[in-house]
C-alpha positions in Angstrom: 0.0 0.0 0.0 1.2 3.5 -0.7 0.0 7.1 -1.1 -1.9 7.9 -4.3 -1.6 11.2 -6.2 -4.7 13.3 -6.0 -6.1 15.0 -9.0 -5.2 18.4 -7.6 -1.5 17.8 -7.2 1.2 20.4 -6.7 3.0 19.3 -9.8 2.6 22.7 -11.5 4.6 24.2 -8.6 7.5 21.9 -9.0 10.6 23.9 -8.2 13.9 23.2 -6.6 16.6 25.5 -5.4 19.7 24.7 -7.4 22.3 24.0 -4.7 25.7 25.4 -5.4 24.7 26.1 -9.0 27.7 28.2 -10.0 30.1 25.9 -8.3 28.7 22.9 -10.2 28.8 24.7 -13.5 32.4 25.7 -12.9 33.2 22.2 -11.7 31.9 20.6 -14.9 34.1 22.8 -17.0 31.6 22.7 -19.8 32.6 22.2 -23.5 29.8 23.8 -25.6 30.1 20.9 -28.0 30.2 18.2 -25.3 27.7 15.6 -24.0 26.5 15.9 -20.4 24.2 14.2 -18.0 22.1 15.7 -15.2 21.2 12.5 -13.4 18.9 14.2 -10.9 16.9 16.6 -13.0 14.6 17.8 -10.2 13.3 21.3 -11.0 15.7 21.7 -13.9 17.8 24.5 -12.4 21.2 22.9 -12.9 20.1 21.5 -16.3 19.1 24.9 -17.5 22.5 26.3 -16.6 24.2 23.5 -18.4 22.0 23.7 -21.5 22.5 27.4 -22.0 26.2 26.8 -22.3 25.9 24.2 -25.0 25.9 25.0 -28.7 26.1 21.7 -30.7 26.4 19.8 -27.4 23.8 17.5 -25.8 22.3 17.1 -22.4 20.6 14.0 -21.1 18.3 14.7 -18.1 17.3 11.8 -15.9 14.9 11.6 -13.0 12.9 8.8 -11.3 10.0 11.2 -10.8 7.9 11.7 -13.9 6.4 14.8 -12.4 9.9 16.4 -12.3 10.4 15.6 -16.0 7.0 17.0 -17.1 7.5 20.2 -15.2 11.2 20.7 -16.2 10.6 20.0 -19.8 8.1 22.9 -19.9 10.5 25.2 -18.0 13.4 24.3 -20.3 11.4 24.2 -23.6 13.7 26.7 -25.2 16.5 24.2 -25.0 14.5 21.3 -26.4 16.9 21.0 -29.4 19.7 19.9 -27.1 18.0 18.0 -24.2 16.9 14.3 -24.0 14.7 13.4 -21.1 14.7 10.0 -19.4 12.4 8.7 -16.7 14.7 6.3 -14.9 16.9 5.8 -11.9 20.5 7.0 -12.4 21.6 3.5 -11.2 20.8 2.4 -14.7 23.3 4.8 -16.3 24.7 2.3 -18.7 21.3 1.3 -20.1 20.3 5.0 -20.3 23.4 6.0 -22.3 23.1 2.9 -24.5 19.4 3.8 -25.3 20.5 7.3 -26.1 23.2 6.1 -28.5 26.0 7.6 -26.4 29.3 5.9 -25.6 31.1 8.6 -23.7 30.1 11.7 -21.8 32.1 14.8 -21.0 30.5 15.4 -17.6 27.8 14.4 -15.2 26.1 15.9 -12.2 24.3 14.1 -9.4 22.4 16.0 -6.6 21.6 13.4 -4.0 19.2 15.6 -2.1 15.4 15.3 -2.1 13.9 18.2 -4.1 12.1 21.0 -2.3 9.0 20.1 -4.3 9.0 16.6 -2.9 9.6 17.8 0.6 6.9 20.5 0.4 4.3 18.7 -1.5 2.3 17.0 1.3 0.8 14.3 -0.9 4.3 12.8 -1.5 4.6 11.8 2.2 8.2 13.0 2.7 7.5 15.7 5.2 7.1 15.2 8.9 5.4 18.7 9.1 2.3 17.9 6.9 -0.2 15.1 7.1 -0.3 12.7 4.2 -0.4 9.0 3.4 3.0 7.3 4.1 4.7 7.2 0.8 8.2 8.7 0.3 8.8 7.1 -3.1 10.8 9.2 -5.5 9.3 7.1 -8.3 5.6 6.7 -7.4 5.4 3.5 -9.5 7.9 1.7 -7.3 6.3 -1.2 -5.4 7.7 -0.4 -1.9 6.6 2.7 0.0 7.1 4.0 3.5 3.8 2.3 4.5 5.4 -1.1 3.7 8.6 -0.3 5.6 6.7 0.9 8.7 4.0 -1.7 8.8 5.7 -4.9 7.5 9.3 -5.0 8.7 10.3 -6.7 11.9 11.3 -4.7 15.0 14.9 -5.6 14.4 14.8 -4.6 10.8 13.2 -1.3 11.7 15.8 -0.7 14.4 18.7 -1.3 12.0 17.2 1.0 9.3 16.5 3.9 11.8 19.9 3.6 13.5 22.0 3.0 10.4 20.4 5.4 8.0 19.1 8.0 10.4 21.9 7.8 13.0 19.1 8.0 15.6 20.1 7.2 19.2 16.6 6.2 20.1 16.2 3.7 17.2 15.5 0.8 19.5 12.7 2.4 21.4 11.2 3.9 18.2 11.2 0.6 16.4 9.6 -1.1 19.5 6.9 1.6 19.7 6.1 1.4 16.0 5.6 -2.4 16.2 3.4 -2.0 19.3 1.2 0.7 17.7 0.7 -1.2 14.4 -0.7 -4.2 16.2 -4.0 -2.5 16.7 -4.1 -0.8 13.3 -1.7 0.1 10.5 0.2 3.3 10.7 -1.1 5.1 7.6 -0.1 8.7 7.7 3.0 10.8 8.3 1.6 12.6 11.3 0.5 9.3 12.8 4.1 8.2 12.5 5.4 11.4 14.0 3.2 10.9 17.0 4.5 7.4 17.5 8.1 8.6 17.2 7.6 11.3 19.7 5.9 8.9 22.2 9.0 6.7 22.0 11.5 9.5 22.9 12.3 11.0 26.3 11.1 14.6 26.9 14.6 16.1 26.9 15.2 14.7 23.4 12.2 16.7 22.0 13.4 20.1 23.3 15.3 22.3 20.8 17.5 21.1 18.0 16.1 19.1 15.1 12.5 17.9 14.8 12.1 14.7 16.8 11.1 12.8 13.6 13.7 14.1 11.3 16.2 11.3 11.6 13.6 8.5 11.4 11.9 10.0 8.4 15.4 10.3 6.7 16.1 6.7 7.5 12.8 5.4 6.1 13.1 7.6 3.0 16.6 6.2 2.3 15.3 2.6 2.8 12.3 3.1 0.5 14.5 4.4 -2.3 17.6 2.3 -1.7 19.5 5.6 -1.8 22.9 4.5 -0.3 23.3 1.1 -1.9 23.3 2.6 -5.4 25.8 5.4 -5.0 29.1 3.6 -5.3 28.2 1.3 -8.3 26.7 4.3 -10.1 29.7 6.5 -9.5 32.0 3.8 -10.9 29.7 3.3 -13.9 29.7 7.0 -14.7 33.5 7.2 -14.4 33.9 4.3 -16.9 31.8 6.4 -19.3 33.6 9.7 -18.9 35.9 10.9 -21.7 39.5 12.0 -20.8 39.3 15.1 -18.6 35.6 14.6 -18.2 34.2 15.7 -14.8 31.8 14.2 -12.3 30.1 16.5 -9.7 28.3 15.0 -6.8 26.3 16.9 -4.2 25.5 15.2 -0.9 23.4 16.2 2.1 24.4 14.0 5.0 27.4 12.2 6.3 26.4 8.8 5.1 26.2 9.9 1.5 29.4 12.0 1.6 31.4 9.2 3.2 30.5 6.8 0.3 31.3 9.5 -2.3 34.6 10.3 -0.6 35.7 6.7 -0.3 34.6 5.8 -3.9 36.6 8.8 -5.3 39.6 7.8 -3.2 39.4 4.3 -4.4 39.2 5.4 -8.1 42.1 7.8 -7.5 44.4 5.2 -6.1 46.8 3.2 -8.3 48.9 0.1 -7.5 47.7 -1.8 -4.4 50.6 -4.2 -4.3 52.5 -4.6 -1.0 55.4 -2.1 -0.7 57.9 -5.0 -0.7 56.9 -6.2 -4.2 59.7 -5.4 -6.7 57.2 -4.9 -9.5 53.5 -4.2 -9.8 51.4 -7.3 -10.4 47.9 -5.9 -9.7 48.0 -3.6 -12.8 45.8 -1.0 -11.2 46.1 2.6 -12.3 44.3 5.7 -11.1 41.1 6.4 -13.0 40.3 9.9 -11.7 41.8 12.7 -9.7 40.1 14.8 -7.1 39.5 18.4 -8.4 38.9 19.6 -4.8 40.7 17.9 -2.0 38.1 19.1 0.5 34.4 19.3 -0.3 33.0 22.6 -1.5 30.4 24.1 0.8 27.6 26.6 0.1 28.5 30.3 0.4 27.1 32.5 3.1 24.9 34.2 0.5 23.4 30.9 -0.6 22.7 29.9 3.0 20.8 33.1 3.5 18.7 32.4 0.4 18.2 28.7 1.0 18.9 27.4 4.6 18.3 23.8 3.3 21.7 24.0 1.6 23.4 24.1 5.0 24.4 20.4 5.0 25.3 20.2 1.3 28.8 19.2 0.1 30.1 19.1 -3.4 32.9 16.8 -4.5 34.3 16.8 -8.0 36.4 14.2 -9.8 38.2 14.4 -13.2 38.8 11.4 -15.5 42.5 10.8 -16.2 
């Protein structure tokens, strides 16, 4: 079971603040004749900035959310001669490029954050501030929703998800309370879940700081969309498709994502892994990329004033060798 989209959706209001837009465009080092991928189209902000710098080049825009594609294609209609839209998950980058008849790309951008539209549109069930059916699917045709996670997993599975993906210290008591509450009736809406989470936490944990449900909602959203598992294999697949000197820009929004990106880039940047006492290399491994920025790029003070949601964002850039 999952949330259904009502007839009066907020699709027409689909918008998304383009986090570190100028930093991403600079990072891609765009060739006007090159081929690029925006693998998380969202509201189309980054895509518009890439497209306007292309002349004979091509931009492939990908998003799992068909609502994003419909809204962005209207907003970017003036660039229709150079943009191809694909409704798919970026994890399928090889199939996407093969279908588009593309062997190599000159750059790619991934923004791993949830769009402001998805957070603010109550019917999508991402927000712990508005009541809606439990959903949280970025692709509303996917079979597993937040409803399934909350109502069907065991207490131990819930605890693991909430602790691992949400880094929530009260994961054990929250999981226990969820299982207890759903015994009488399924937990069906976001605010029902918020009340259950709050009831499982000590009073002092609900005073100040983040919303009590923030970490748990993050964890469930990550589980629903398999967000962390797909990062490393996707980055490696993209790098294999980059042309020499091609760039990959990745924006993350929490430590779990950033750690995976950092470690993957480090692995792709390393060469020989033979023991130091080997007289010659036998592994044959060579660096595939180099880090453009040793430390992650952070939002400017000006951007933080305009969009506080950018506060946790980090941008890492790698260049194909």
